[in-house]
C-alpha positions in Angstrom: -17.6 -145.0 -22.2 -17.4 -146.3 -25.8 -20.0 -145.8 -28.5 -21.5 -149.2 -27.8 -21.9 -148.4 -24.1 -23.7 -145.1 -25.0 -25.9 -147.0 -27.5 -26.9 -149.6 -24.9 -27.6 -146.9 -22.3 -29.8 -144.8 -24.6 -31.6 -148.0 -25.8 -32.4 -148.9 -22.2 -33.8 -145.4 -21.5 -36.0 -145.6 -24.6 -37.2 -149.1 -23.7 -38.1 -148.1 -20.1 -39.8 -144.9 -21.2 -41.8 -146.6 -23.9 -42.6 -149.5 -21.6 -43.9 -147.3 -18.9 -46.1 -145.4 -21.3 -47.5 -148.6 -22.8 -48.1 -150.1 -19.4 -49.9 -147.0 -18.2 -52.2 -147.2 -21.3 -53.0 -150.9 -20.6 -53.4 -150.5 -16.9 -55.9 -147.6 -17.3 -57.9 -149.8 -19.7 -57.7 -152.7 -17.2 -58.9 -150.5 -14.4 -61.9 -149.2 -16.3 -62.8 -152.7 -17.4 -62.4 -154.3 -14.0 -64.4 -151.6 -12.2 -67.1 -151.8 -15.0 -67.3 -155.5 -14.4 -67.7 -155.0 -10.7 -70.6 -152.6 -11.4 -72.1 -154.9 -14.1 -71.3 -152.6 -17.0 -69.4 -153.3 -20.2 -66.9 -150.5 -19.8 -65.0 -149.0 -22.8 -65.7 -151.0 -26.0 -65.1 -148.5 -28.9 -61.4 -147.8 -29.5 -59.5 -150.9 -30.5 -60.5 -154.5 -29.7 -62.7 -154.4 -26.6 -61.7 -150.8 -26.1 -58.0 -151.5 -25.4 -56.9 -148.2 -27.1 -59.3 -146.0 -25.2 -56.5 -144.4 -23.2 -54.6 -143.6 -26.4 -57.8 -142.0 -27.8 -58.3 -140.0 -24.6 -54.7 -138.8 -24.9 -55.1 -137.7 -28.5 -58.3 -135.8 -27.6 -56.6 -134.0 -24.7 -53.6 -133.2 -26.8 -55.7 -131.3 -29.3 -57.9 -129.6 -26.7 -57.5 -125.9 -26.1 -55.6 -125.2 -22.9 -57.2 -122.5 -20.7 -55.1 -120.5 -18.2 -56.9 -118.8 -15.4 -56.6 -115.0 -15.1 -55.3 -115.2 -11.5 -52.8 -117.9 -12.1 -49.1 -117.6 -11.5 -48.2 -118.5 -15.1 -44.6 -119.8 -14.8 -45.4 -122.0 -11.9 -48.8 -123.0 -13.4 -47.0 -124.2 -16.6 -44.2 -126.1 -14.9 -46.2 -128.0 -12.3 -47.5 -130.7 -14.7 -43.9 -131.5 -15.8 -42.9 -131.9 -12.2 -45.8 -134.3 -11.6 -44.5 -136.7 -14.3 -40.7 -136.5 -14.2 -40.0 -137.9 -10.7 -42.1 -141.0 -11.4 -39.9 -141.9 -14.4 -36.7 -141.1 -12.4 -37.8 -143.4 -9.5 -38.2 -146.3 -11.9 -34.5 -145.8 -13.0 -33.2 -148.0 -10.1 -35.7 -150.8 -10.5 -34.3 -154.0 -12.0 -36.9 -155.4 -14.4 -35.1 -158.5 -15.6 -31.9 -160.6 -15.2 -28.7 -159.3 -16.7 -28.3 -160.1 -20.4 -25.2 -160.6 -22.7 -25.1 -158.0 -25.5 -22.1 -157.1 -27.7 -19.7 -158.9 -25.5 -20.9 -157.1 -22.4 -23.1 -158.2 -19.4 -25.9 -155.6 -19.4 -28.2 -155.3 -16.3 -31.8 -154.7 -17.2 -31.8 -151.6 -15.0 -31.1 -148.0 -15.8 -28.9 -147.2 -12.8 -27.8 -149.6 -10.1 -27.2 -147.0 -7.4 -25.6 -147.8 -4.0 -28.4 -145.8 -2.4 -31.2 -147.2 -4.5 -33.8 -147.2 -1.8 -33.0 -143.7 -0.7 -33.3 -142.6 -4.3 -36.8 -144.0 -4.5 -37.8 -142.1 -1.3 -36.3 -138.9 -2.7 -38.1 -139.1 -6.0 -41.4 -140.0 -4.5 -41.1 -137.1 -2.1 -40.5 -134.6 -5.0 -43.9 -135.6 -6.4 -45.7 -133.6 -3.7 -44.2 -130.4 -5.1 -46.2 -130.7 -8.3 -49.5 -131.0 -6.3 -48.6 -128.0 -4.0 -47.4 -125.8 -6.9 -50.4 -126.7 -9.0 -52.9 -125.9 -6.2 -51.2 -122.6 -5.2 -50.5 -121.3 -8.7 -54.1 -121.8 -10.0 -55.3 -118.8 -8.1 -58.4 -120.7 -7.0 -59.7 -121.9 -3.6 -60.5 -125.5 -4.4 -57.1 -126.3 -5.9 -55.4 -124.6 -3.0 -57.3 -126.8 -0.5 -56.3 -129.8 -2.5 -52.7 -128.9 -2.4 -52.7 -128.3 1.3 -54.4 -131.6 1.9 -51.9 -133.4 -0.2 -49.0 -131.9 1.6 -50.2 -133.0 5.0 -51.2 -136.4 3.7 -47.9 -137.2 2.0 -45.8 -136.0 4.9 -47.8 -138.2 7.2 -47.7 -141.3 5.1 -44.1 -141.0 3.9 -42.9 -141.4 7.5 -44.8 -144.7 7.8 -43.6 -145.9 4.3 -40.0 -145.0 5.2 -40.3 -147.1 8.4 -41.5 -150.1 6.3 -38.5 -149.7 4.0 -36.1 -149.4 7.0 -37.3 -152.8 8.2 -36.6 -154.3 4.7 -33.2 -152.7 4.6 -32.4 -154.1 8.1 -33.6 -157.6 7.0 -31.7 -157.7 3.7 -28.7 -155.7 4.7 -28.6 -153.7 1.4 -29.6 -150.4 0.0 -28.9 -151.4 -3.6 -32.0 -152.7 -5.4 -30.2 -155.4 -7.3 -28.7 -156.8 -4.1 -32.1 -156.9 -2.5 -33.5 -158.9 -5.4 -30.4 -161.3 -5.2 -31.0 -161.7 -1.5 -34.5 -163.1 -2.2 -33.2 -166.1 -4.1 -34.6 -168.6 -1.6 -37.4 -166.7 0.3 -39.2 -163.6 -0.8 -39.2 -160.7 1.7 -43.0 -160.7 1.8 -42.9 -163.8 4.0 -40.7 -162.7 6.9 -41.6 -159.0 6.3 -45.4 -159.3 5.7 -46.3 -156.5 8.2 -43.9 -154.2 6.4 -45.4 -155.2 3.0 -48.9 -154.4 4.2 -47.7 -151.1 5.6 -45.9 -150.2 2.4 -49.0 -151.0 0.3 -51.2 -148.8 2.4 -48.8 -145.9 2.4 -48.2 -146.4 -1.4 -52.0 -145.8 -2.0 -51.7 -142.5 -0.1 -48.5 -141.6 -1.8 -50.0 -141.8 -5.3 -53.4 -140.3 -4.3 -55.3 -143.6 -5.0 -58.7 -144.3 -3.4 -59.5 -144.5 -0.5 -56.8 -141.8 0.1 -57.6 -139.5 -2.9 -58.4 -136.5 -0.6 -56.3 -134.1 -2.8 -58.8 -134.5 -5.6 -62.1 -135.4 -3.8 -64.8 -134.8 -6.5 -67.6 -134.5 -3.9 -65.7 -131.8 -1.9 -63.2 -130.0 -4.1 -64.5 -130.4 -7.7 -61.3 -132.0 -8.9 -58.8 -130.8 -6.3 -55.4 -129.5 -7.2 -55.9 -129.9 -11.0 -59.4 -128.2 -11.2 -58.1 -125.3 -13.3 -56.1 -127.5 -15.7 -57.2 -128.6 -19.1 -55.9 -130.1 -22.3 -52.4 -131.5 -22.4 -51.5 -130.1 -19.0 -54.3 -132.1 -17.4 -53.1 -135.1 -19.4 -49.7 -134.8 -17.9 -51.1 -134.9 -14.4 -53.2 -137.9 -15.3 -50.1 -139.6 -16.8 -48.0 -138.7 -13.8 -50.4 -140.3 -11.4 -50.6 -143.6 -13.2 -46.8 -143.7 -13.9 -46.4 -143.2 -10.2 -48.8 -146.1 -9.6 -46.8 -148.4 -11.9 -43.5 -147.3 -10.3 -44.7 -147.8 -6.8 -46.0 -151.3 -7.7 -42.7 -152.1 -9.3 -40.8 -151.0 -6.2 -43.1 -153.2 -4.1 -42.4 -156.2 -6.3 -38.6 -155.5 -6.1 -38.5 -155.1 -2.4 -41.0 -157.8 -1.3 -41.9 -160.2 -4.1 -38.5 -161.3 -5.4 -38.3 -158.8 -8.3 -37.9 -160.5 -11.6 -37.2 -163.9 -10.0 -39.4 -166.9 -11.1 -39.3 -170.2 -12.8 -38.7 -170.2 -16.6 -38.2 -173.4 -18.7 -36.3 -172.0 -21.6 -32.6 -171.4 -22.0 -30.3 -169.8 -24.5 -31.6 -166.9 -26.6 -35.0 -166.8 -24.8 -33.6 -166.9 -21.3 -34.0 -163.1 -20.8 -37.7 -163.2 -21.5 -38.8 -165.2 -18.5 -37.6 -162.8 -15.8 -39.2 -159.8 -17.6 -42.5 -161.7 -17.9 -42.4 -162.6 -14.2 -41.7 -159.0 -13.3 -44.6 -157.7 -15.4 -46.9 -160.4 -14.0 -46.1 -159.5 -10.4 -46.6 -155.7 -11.1 -49.9 -156.5 -12.8 -51.0 -158.4 -9.7 -50.2 -155.5 -7.4 -52.0 -153.0 -9.8 -55.0 -155.4 -9.8 -55.1 -155.3 -6.0 -55.1 -151.5 -6.1 -58.0 -151.5 -8.6 -60.0 -153.8 -6.3 -59.4 -151.5 -3.4 -60.6 -148.5 -5.5 -63.7 -150.4 -6.5 -64.7 -151.5 -3.0 -63.6 -149.0 -0.3 -65.2 -145.6 0.1 -63.1 -142.4 0.4 -61.9 -141.7 4.0 -62.8 -138.6 5.9 -59.9 -136.2 6.1 -59.5 -136.2 9.9 -59.7 -140.0 10.0 -57.1 -140.2 7.2 -54.6 -138.2 9.3 -55.6 -140.0 12.5 -55.0 -143.4 10.8 -51.5 -142.3 9.6 -50.2 -140.8 12.8 -51.8 -142.9 15.4 -51.8 -146.3 13.8 -49.4 -146.7 10.8 -46.4 -144.8 12.3 -46.6 -146.7 15.6 -46.9 -150.0 13.7 -43.9 -149.1 11.6 -41.8 -148.2 14.6 -42.8 -151.4 16.3 -41.9 -153.5 13.3 -38.5 -151.8 13.0 -37.8 -152.7 16.6 -39.1 -156.2 16.1 -36.9 -156.7 13.0 -33.9 -155.5 15.0 -34.7 -157.7 18.0 -35.5 -160.9 15.9 -32.9 -160.6 13.1 -30.2 -158.1 13.8 -29.4 -158.5 17.5 -29.2 -162.3 17.6 -27.0 -162.3 14.4 -24.7 -159.7 15.9 -24.5 -160.8 19.6 -25.5 -164.5 19.4 -28.2 -166.2 21.3 -29.2 -168.9 18.9 -32.7 -170.4 18.8 -33.4 -169.9 22.5 -32.4 -166.2 22.3 -34.5 -165.6 19.3 -37.5 -167.3 20.9 -37.1 -165.2 24.1 -36.9 -162.0 22.1 -39.9 -163.0 19.9 -42.0 -163.8 23.0 -41.2 -160.5 24.7 -41.9 -158.7 21.4 -45.2 -160.5 21.0 -46.3 -159.5 24.6 -45.3 -155.8 23.9 -47.1 -156.0 20.6 -50.3 -157.3 22.3 -50.2 -154.4 24.8 -49.7 -151.8 22.0 -52.5 -153.2 19.9 -54.9 -153.4 22.9 -54.1 -149.8 23.7 -54.8 -148.7 20.1 -58.0 -150.6 19.9 -59.2 -149.2 23.3 -58.4 -145.7 22.1 -60.2 -146.3 18.8 -63.3 -147.7 20.6 -63.2 -144.7 23.0 -63.1 -142.2 20.1 -66.0 -144.0 18.3 -68.0 -143.9 21.5 -67.4 -140.2 21.9 -68.5 -139.6 18.3 -71.7 -141.6 18.9 -72.5 -139.7 22.1 -71.9 -136.4 20.4 
C-alpha cells in the first residue's frame, strides 16, 4: 500500500468514528425530544438550540465525575468491561457501506471500511461479543443486582441471536451473497424488505433484544434491578456503557438498512462533484427512520416479564425463523436450481401456506391455553 492508500484508509476510519459519535449524540437528543413530545413535555431545552447539545453536556459531566470502584469488585475485569461494551459496535459498522464508491486521487474508493467476503458473519460475530461486556460487568461488580442483570442478558442474547441469525440466513439465501456491498448491489431493482418482509420484522424484533432496548431491556430493569449490570459503575465508565448501547443501536439500524432497505440506494438529481452526497444522505435518512421506529416502540410498549420474554423467543421467533428459511428455500432456491417455473413455484407456495397456517394455529392455540391456565391459577 502506498502513502495515499494509507491516508485514505485512516481518513475513512476517522470519518466513521466521528460520524458514529455525532450520530449517537443527535439520536439521543431525538429520543429524548420524541418521548417528551409523546408525554406532552418540552424535553431538554438548555444546552444548545432546543437542547441539541444536551448529550455532549452529559458526557462532559460524566467525564469529570469521580469514578467509584466497589470494594468487592474484581478490578481488572471491572475496568475492562466498559471498553468491551463499546469496541464491538464500532467494529461491526466496519463492513457497512454508507455510500456509493467515490473517485479520489485517481482511485475508486468505496465508502466502507472493509468489504469482507464474510461481511454478514462478521456482523454476527461482533454483535455476539457485546454480551461479554454485560456478563463481565455484572460478575465483576461484586454485587447481586448486577450479577442478576448479567445472567439475564446472557440468556436473552443467546435466545434472540438464534432467531436473528435465521432472519439473516433467509436474506443470504435470497440474495446469494455474504458480502455487504453485493447485497446492496442486488437490491438495485427491489429492496429485500418486500420479498423478505417476515425476515425484516424478525430481525427488528431480535435487534431490539440484542441492544437491550425496551421492551426487552430486562438486563437493566430499573424497577427490579436498580440499573442492572451497570449499577456499580459511575463517571466515565458508565458513560462508555451508555455510549456503547447507543452505538450498537445505530449500528444495528445501519445493518437493517443495508440488508433490507437498499442500503445507500435512492434517487439523487445532482451529478458531478456532488454525486457522492446523495447516497450518504439516503443512508442517513433510512437509518434515522429505523431509529425513530425504535424510539416509538420504547415510548409505547411496556417492559416484558422475563419468563414471557424467553417464551416469546424460543416458542415463537425461532420457529418463525426456521419456517421462513424453509419457505425461502422452497420458493426461491429450489425452483431456480431444479426448475418448475410458475406452476412449480405456485404449488410450493400453496403447500407452504397450508403448513404455515397449521403452524400458526398451533402456536395460537398453545398461547391461548397458557393464558387460560394463568387466569385459572
